C-alpha positions as CSV (number, residue, x, y, z in Angstrom):
1,M,-7.5,-3.5,-13.3
2,A,-9.4,-3.2,-10.0
3,G,-9.7,-7.0,-10.1
4,Q,-5.9,-7.4,-10.1
5,F,-5.7,-5.3,-7.0
6,S,-8.6,-7.2,-5.3
7,V,-7.0,-10.5,-6.0
8,R,-3.7,-9.3,-4.5
9,A,-5.5,-7.9,-1.5
10,L,-7.0,-11.3,-0.8
11,L,-3.7,-13.1,-1.3
12,Y,-1.9,-10.7,1.1
13,Q,-4.7,-10.9,3.6
14,G,-4.1,-14.7,3.7
15,W,-0.4,-14.2,4.4
16,D,-1.3,-11.6,7.0
17,E,-3.5,-14.0,8.8
18,K,-0.7,-16.5,9.0
19,L,2.1,-14.0,9.8
20,R,0.5,-11.2,11.9
21,A,2.3,-12.4,15.0
22,K,5.6,-11.7,13.2
23,T,4.8,-8.8,11.0
24,R,1.8,-6.7,9.8
25,F,3.6,-6.0,6.5
26,F,1.2,-8.3,4.6
27,G,-1.8,-6.7,6.2
28,A,-0.5,-3.3,5.0
29,A,0.0,-4.8,1.5
30,S,-3.6,-6.1,1.6
31,L,-4.9,-2.7,2.7
32,T,-2.9,-0.9,0.0
33,N,-4.3,-3.2,-2.7
34,R,-7.8,-2.7,-1.3
35,V,-7.4,1.1,-1.7
36,L,-6.0,0.7,-5.2
37,A,-8.9,-1.6,-6.2
38,F,-11.3,1.0,-4.9
39,L,-9.7,3.9,-6.6
40,T,-9.1,2.3,-10.0
41,G,-12.7,1.0,-10.0
42,H,-14.6,3.8,-8.5
43,P,-16.3,6.4,-10.8
44,G,-15.6,9.2,-8.3
45,A,-11.8,8.6,-8.6
46,G,-11.8,10.8,-11.7
47,A,-8.3,11.6,-12.8
48,F,-6.8,8.4,-11.4
49,R,-9.4,5.9,-12.6
50,G,-8.0,3.7,-15.4
51,R,-4.5,5.2,-15.1
52,G,-3.0,2.7,-12.7
53,E,-1.6,0.3,-15.3
54,W,1.9,0.9,-14.1
55,L,0.8,0.3,-10.5
56,A,-0.6,-3.1,-11.6
57,A,2.8,-3.8,-13.2
58,L,4.6,-2.7,-10.1
59,G,2.4,-4.9,-8.0
60,G,3.1,-7.9,-10.3
61,T,6.9,-7.2,-9.8
62,L,6.6,-7.1,-6.0
63,L,4.4,-10.1,-5.6
64,P,6.9,-12.9,-6.2
65,A,9.5,-11.4,-3.8
66,N,6.8,-10.9,-1.2
67,I,5.5,-14.4,-1.5
68,S,9.1,-15.7,-1.2
69,L,9.5,-13.6,1.9
70,A,6.2,-14.9,3.4
71,R,7.3,-18.5,2.9
72,I,10.6,-17.8,4.6
73,L,8.8,-16.0,7.5
74,C,6.4,-18.9,7.9
75,S,9.2,-21.3,8.5
76,A,11.4,-19.1,10.6
77,S,11.2,-18.5,14.3
78,L,11.4,-14.8,14.5
79,V,10.3,-12.1,17.0
80,S,7.7,-9.7,15.8
81,G,8.1,-5.9,15.5
82,S,11.6,-5.5,14.3
83,W,10.8,-7.0,10.9
84,D,8.2,-4.5,9.9
85,A,10.7,-1.7,9.2
86,R,13.2,-4.0,7.5
87,I,10.6,-5.5,5.2
88,V,9.1,-2.1,4.3
89,A,12.6,-0.8,3.5
90,M,13.3,-3.8,1.3
91,E,10.1,-3.5,-0.6
92,Q,10.6,0.3,-1.1
93,R,14.1,-0.4,-2.5
94,M,12.4,-2.6,-5.1
95,V,9.9,0.2,-5.9
96,Q,12.9,2.6,-6.3
97,N,14.5,0.2,-8.7
98,F,11.2,-0.1,-10.6
99,L,11.0,3.7,-10.9
100,A,14.6,3.9,-12.0
101,K,14.0,1.4,-14.8
102,A,11.2,3.4,-16.3
103,Q,11.7,3.7,-20.0
104,S,12.3,7.4,-19.8
105,S,12.6,10.2,-17.3
106,R,9.4,11.5,-18.7
107,E,7.6,8.2,-17.9
108,R,9.1,8.2,-14.4
109,K,8.0,11.8,-13.8
110,R,4.4,10.9,-15.0
111,M,4.3,7.9,-12.6
112,I,5.5,9.9,-9.7
113,A,3.1,12.8,-10.5
114,E,0.1,10.3,-10.7
115,M,1.0,8.9,-7.3
116,N,1.7,12.3,-5.8
117,F,-1.8,13.3,-6.9
118,L,-3.2,10.2,-5.2
119,L,-1.2,10.5,-2.0
120,N,-2.1,14.2,-1.5
121,L,-5.8,13.7,-2.6
122,R,-8.3,15.4,-0.4
123,G,-12.0,16.1,-0.9
124,P,-15.3,14.3,-1.0
125,L,-14.0,11.0,-2.4
126,V,-11.8,10.7,0.7
127,S,-13.6,12.6,3.4
128,R,-17.0,11.1,2.7
129,C,-15.9,7.7,1.6
130,E,-17.7,4.7,3.1
131,N,-14.8,2.4,2.3
132,A,-13.0,1.6,5.6
133,A,-9.7,0.9,3.8
134,V,-9.7,4.3,2.1
135,R,-10.6,6.1,5.3
136,C,-7.8,4.3,7.2
137,Y,-5.3,5.0,4.5
138,A,-6.4,8.7,4.3
139,G,-5.8,9.0,8.0
140,V,-2.3,7.5,7.7
141,L,-1.5,9.8,4.8
142,D,-2.7,12.9,6.8
143,S,-0.5,11.8,9.7
144,V,2.5,11.3,7.6
145,R,2.1,14.6,5.8
146,E,1.7,16.4,9.1
147,H,4.8,14.6,10.5
148,L,6.9,15.5,7.4
149,A,5.4,19.0,7.1
150,V,5.5,18.7,3.3
151,P,3.3,17.2,0.6
152,L,4.0,13.5,0.1
153,D,6.4,12.7,-2.8
154,Y,6.2,9.2,-4.2
155,G,9.7,9.7,-5.7
156,L,11.2,9.8,-2.3
157,Q,11.8,6.4,-0.7
158,H,11.7,7.7,2.8
159,H,8.2,9.1,2.2
160,R,7.0,5.7,1.0
161,E,8.6,4.0,4.0
162,K,6.9,6.4,6.4
163,I,3.6,5.6,4.7
164,G,4.2,1.8,4.9
165,L,5.1,2.0,8.6
166,G,2.1,4.3,9.2
167,V,-0.2,1.7,7.7
168,I,1.4,-1.1,9.8
169,S,1.1,1.0,12.9
170,A,-2.6,1.6,12.1
171,L,-3.2,-2.1,11.7
172,H,-1.4,-2.9,15.0
173,S,-3.7,-0.4,16.8
174,Q,-6.8,-1.8,15.2
175,I,-6.0,-5.5,15.3
176,Q,-9.1,-6.6,17.3
177,S,-11.6,-3.9,16.6
178,S,-11.5,-3.2,12.8
179,D,-13.1,-4.6,9.7
180,L,-9.8,-3.8,7.8
181,S,-8.3,-7.2,8.2
182,V,-11.2,-9.4,7.4
183,G,-13.6,-9.9,4.6
184,E,-13.3,-9.2,0.9
185,P,-12.0,-6.0,-0.5
186,E,-14.7,-3.3,-0.7
187,L,-15.3,-1.8,-4.2
């Protein structure tokens, strides 16, 4: 499963390199997939390791729409900045639809609980992690939690949008100085 996330991370990284003047959405998607690759493949991930099958399915659902969007953005003459929030909102509506289509409310609650565990994870895996993507993501999650003043809830679209925009903001601020946007996903 970590391999699926790593492949998507590289694919999104390629789109980010082509489109970063217009949006950093694809950089954020790459970073998210790098983190998921690390967490689903790392022995220290404990409770989450091996339980991200539904996340892999969700990623497979989002990928065709994101590739179509990337192709449109490549051919359009658009101004950067204003697209980030629109694209994040669009993708998170697709995530909300995916959650709503879960086979049962019990399955939906399980998926949300798994992500809430991950989004609110603290401890040695995060604080001492050598993986730059995980450290960046953890910083974004801490900032969003502090801003919202509540634990993050994956079931709430506006929480996911804040996270997405936070990752994009972190990428904008680290565009020249970070190893987050180049190289292969760290595992």
